[in-house]
N, C-alpha and C positions, 0 to 999 in steps of 0.2 A: 566423742572424745578424743582427746588428743592423744597420739601413739609416740612423738617424738619429744624430747626435753625442750627442743627450739619453740615448739607449737604450744607446750603447756607454759613457757615463759610468755609467749605471744598472747595468750588467753589472760594471764596475771596483767600483764602490761595495758591491753586493752580494757580490762576493768577499772583501772586506776585512769587512766586516760579518760575514760567516760565519766568518773566521778568529777572530774577535773573540769571538764567541759561542760557538765550539767551544772555545776557550781557558776561556771563564766557565762553561762546563758542566762542563769536565773538572776544573776548581779544585773546584767543587760537590762533585762524585761523589769526588773525593780527599779531601775533609774528612769526609764522609758517611761513607766506608769506615774513617778513623780512629775516629771514634766506633763504627762497628761492632765494630772490633778490639778497643777498649777494653770494650766490652760483652762481649764474648767472653772475655776474660780474666777478667771478674768483678769488676774492679777498680772501685767505684762512685765513688770520688772523680776518678780518671782519665778514666773515661766522662764524668762530668759536666763537668769541664774542657775535654774534647774536644768535647763539646756547647756549651758556652760560646764556645770558638773558629770553631765551625761555623754558628753561627747568623747572624753577622753577614756572612758570606760568602754565604749562602743567601739572606738578604734582601736582598743587593746585587743578586744575580742576579733577584730580583722586581723591584726599581726599574728594571734595566736590559731589564726584558722577557723573558729567557732562560726563566724560571721562572714559573708563575702563583702568585698569592699562596695559592690553595687548596691547591694542591701542597707549596711549602713549609711552611704551617701544618701539613699532615696529617705530613710526614715529621718536623717538629719533636716534634708532639705524640706520634707512634710511638714516637720515640726517646726522649723524655723519659718516657713510662710505662715503656718497658723498663728504663730505668736505676732508675726508683723501685722495681721489682721486685726489684731485684738486692738489695736489704738484706733484703727479707722473706724 
C-alpha cells in the first residue's frame, strides 16, 4: 500500500488512465472486427468503407499511446491487401 500522498495520487491516476486506455483498445478492436466482417462477406465496397472508418480510430490510438505505430501500420496494410484481393 502507498505511504506517500504522491504515490496515492499516482495510484488514482493509474486507475483512471487504465480505464480510458481499455476503452480505447476496445473501440479499436470493434472497428477492426467490423472490417473483418465486411471482408468475410466478400463485399469489397463495404470492406473499403469499414477500413476507411477504422483508420482514424486506429491512428488516434497511436497518438494516445495505446497502440504502437508499427502495429497500427501493419494491421492497416494487411487489411487493405486483403480487401484488394477481393476483386481478383
